[in-house]
Residue, then its C-alpha position, 0 to 999 in steps of 0.5 A: m095432747a093433754r099436755i098441750r091443752q093444759a092451762q097454767s095459773g097466774g097472770g102473764t102466761q101465754s098458751p103454746v103455738l101449734k106447729p106441724p112436724k118438720k117431716k111434713r113441711k119437706w114433703l109439701k115443698r117437694l110437691i110444689i117443685a114437682a108441680v112447677l116442673i110438670a107445668l113447665i114441661l106441658f108448656v114446652l110440649s104445647r108450644c112445640m106441637a102448636g108450632g109444628n117446626a120444633i121438637l125437643g129443642m130442634a128446628y127445621i128449615p125446608s127448601a126444595a131441590e131445584r135447578r139453579d144457575m151456578t157460578v163456581a168462584v174463589s173469593g178474596t180481597g186486595t189493594i189496587k196498585p199500578i201495573d208498574s211503579y218506580r221510586v227514583t233514588a240518587l247514587v251521587r251527591g251534588e247540586i241539582l242543575e236541571a229538574p224539568f218535570q213536576e208532579g202530575d207530568t207524564v214522562h217516557k222511558d229515558d226522559l231526563l228527570f234530574r241532572v246533578d253537577a258532575k264537575s268533580v268526576e269530570t276532573s277526576i276522569a281527566q287526571q286518571e287519563s293523564a296518569i294512564a298515559q304516563q304509565e303506558s310511557a313508563i311501561a314502554q321504557q321498561e320493556i326496552a330496558l328488559q330487551q337490553a337486559q335480555v340481550n346482555l344475558n344472551t351475550l353472556l350465555k354465548n360468551q360462557s360457551d366460548a369463554g377462552k376465545n372471548q377473553r382474546v382480543e383479535a384483529n378482525a381485519a388486516g390494516v392499520v389501527t387508526e384509533v384505540y378506545v381503551e387502555e390496559g387495566d380498564m374494566v370493559a363491558a361486553g360489546s364495548p369498542i376497543a379499536d378501529i382498523l383501516d385497510r389502506d393497502q387496498m382501495k375501491l373505485t366505483l365508476p359508471f359504465h354505459s349499460a349497452e356495453i356492460a354485457g362484455l364485463s365480468v367480475g375478476q376481469a382486469a382493468t386499467v385505472s387512471v388517478d387524477g392528477t398523476a400521469g401513470t395508471i394502476a392495474g385493477t380488477i372488477d370486484h362487483i357489478a351492480a344489478a340494476d341500471g341508473v341514469g347518467p349525465g344527459g339521461t343515458l343509462v349507466r350501471d355501476v362497476t366497483l374496481l379493486v386496486q392495490n394502493p401504491g401508497v399515495l391513494t387516500d379516500t379523497s383521491t379520484g380517478t377513471a378506468s377502462v376495461g379492455s376497449v370499454s371506457c367508463a362513462g364518468g369518474g369516481t372517488f377512491a374508498y378504503a377497501a375495509r374499515k372494521q371495529v374490534i368489539a369486546k366479546t366479554s366483560g372484565e378487566l383488560q389485562s393486556l393491550t399490545v397495539q396502539e394507533g398507527d400499528r399495522v395488523y393482520e386479520g386474526q392477530l392477538l391485540g390483547s386479552f381479558d382477565a378471567t372473570d366469574m362468568d357464572g356470577q355475571i350470568e346470575n346477575a344478568r338473570l336477576t336483572v332480567r327478572s327484576a325488569e319483568i317484575s317491574i313490567q308486571n307491576a306496572r301493567l297491574s297498576l295500569q289495569s287498576a288505573r284503567l278500571s278506576l277510569q272506567n268506574a269514573v266514566d260509568s259513574l258519570e252516567d249516575y249524574s244524569i238520572t232518567s226515567p226507567i218507565d213510561g208513567t206519571i210523576i206522583e211525587m217530586n221531592y227535589k227541584a233545580g238548585d237543591n243539593v242531594d245526598p243519598s247518605n243523608t236521607a235520615s236527617t232529611g226524611i226524604s228517601y226518594m227523589a221522585v215516584i213514578y206510576d205507570m197508570s196504563a193498567l191497574e192490578f192487585t194481588m189476592n191470597i188464595d187458599e191451598l184448597d182452591i189454588n188448583k181451580v185458578q188458571v191464568g185468563q179466568t174472569v174476575e168480578i171486582a167490587a171496590d169498598a170506596l165505590d159503592g154499587r160499582t162493579f169492575t171486571g178483570r183477568v187472572d194475570a199470574i199465579n205465584i207458586n211461592g206460597a206463605t204458611q200461617g197458622g197451618v194454612t198455606t195461601y198463594p198470591v194471584t195477580i189480577k189485572v183490571d180490565n176497566p179501571e175507570e174510577l179505581l185509584p192505587g191504594m183502594n181496597v177491593s173484594a173479588k171473585i175469580v170465576v173458575e167455572k160457570a156450571g149453568s142450570v144444575l140441581s142443587v140444595p143449600v150447602e147447610a142441608v148436607s151433613r156428615g159429608n153426603i147425607v141430606t134429610v128429605a121430607g116425606p109425605g105428611a111431614l110438611s105443613e100445607d104451605g110447605l114452610s114448616v115441618v109438622d111431623p118430624t117422624k116422617l123425615q128421612e135421611v138420604e145419601v146423595v152424590l154431590g158435585r160443585n158448589d158456589g158457597a151457598y148451594i151445592e150440586v146434587l148429581e144422584g139421590l134427589s129429584e127436582g122438587d124434593v124437599v130437604v130440611t136443614t136442622v138447626q139448634p134454636s135459641t132460647s128465645m125460640m123455645f120460651 
């Protein structure tokens, strides 16, 4: 201190400034801060006590447990659309010849909307029909060729079993060789004629006899034959008697009788005559005919090695006329089999081609229907993109920018789809009433019904929803494309004891105001110490209120605890 008070001599000197110690300044600062905090706490407590509705940062909203009409509903949104719609597209290209309707017109199912020029298809159909007819004719000819090839194969197979016999050319009747068709060394095919044999030694004469006298005649009976132009007679026998009568000259009934006579050498197939059998005479004359005329046929194929007869020679039945050179029957048979198989394959291929042609024809006929475009539903045309004279080409929609020829809406009913949460979907049933409000029609309400529930859900963000279709009862001013909100009324609970949903905590706990907890007007909590937690049994809820089945009585007051904002505290 003495040093502080000391003065120094000399002008311009100053006395030192007195300053408190640093430790004393820190305590002063802490005292000021503590005073401010105490004042702030006292202010908050005074505000809380004065309001009676907030303690230690908590606020309380009282409400009475009372009976309310409760309607349980599931809410959602959707977009109005017609009950049915159809976008008309073209499957063919060409000029539109007819388009009788315009936008706004009403059409019925199967009404003609567009008719496209189909000349090219009609021409194709005619060409395919002609081609099919030609293929059918070709198949018929190939089947005939197959039959002939099969006959030739069967003949060769039969000849193979009688190879030795078939190599012999034998007379099949007695008589005179009238014509020879081949020569030695010729290559002859099986079935080809070799020679004709005529039996001139015996002649046949067929004559009519009266039916009334025929009963006395029999086969083998002797007859006397008169030859016209000669004075003599020839002996004969009855060879055959016809089974039925005929009509003779003058309308009389006659029956033919054939007589067999030996040719004395003067009879030919131009000679005529009559006959009698015992006392019975014929009713008319007749012309003689040779008794037998046969043709010798080759029974195998190959080279005719020998031929021992010529025209005019007389032969007897079974006489050897010539022979064939031995041939490789196995080779002939194999070739015949190949011919048959080739014919079969040709027919199979032709039938496949015919089937393909018929299918092409049917496709063309079916496609002809695509040129007449009809309405698939009853409805109203809301979009018409083509008219008569326009050319349509389905493959050119990218350049034209037109995807549809027309759009039709069935406006007889409207509907929309709501996506319902998986927690609520089991509450929804077909037929339930739906309350509807449209964003574009403020103040208007509509009703509807649940029409369908689709169980094919969609999951997003861990939540699954299911589409539910709602049909509107009274569309009136609603139009397709309008956005609507809706509530599906799943249950009308009637008057039930309920409290606000927010008053329930921890599942089934409510806070009840005991005596003295509320202000006189019952609008605020004045003594939170008289609040008590009660466990209740809960039932249905409508989103705002929840039903209380047990634990509360009507008139009990429950409080909802909320965290007040900073503006409420200060």
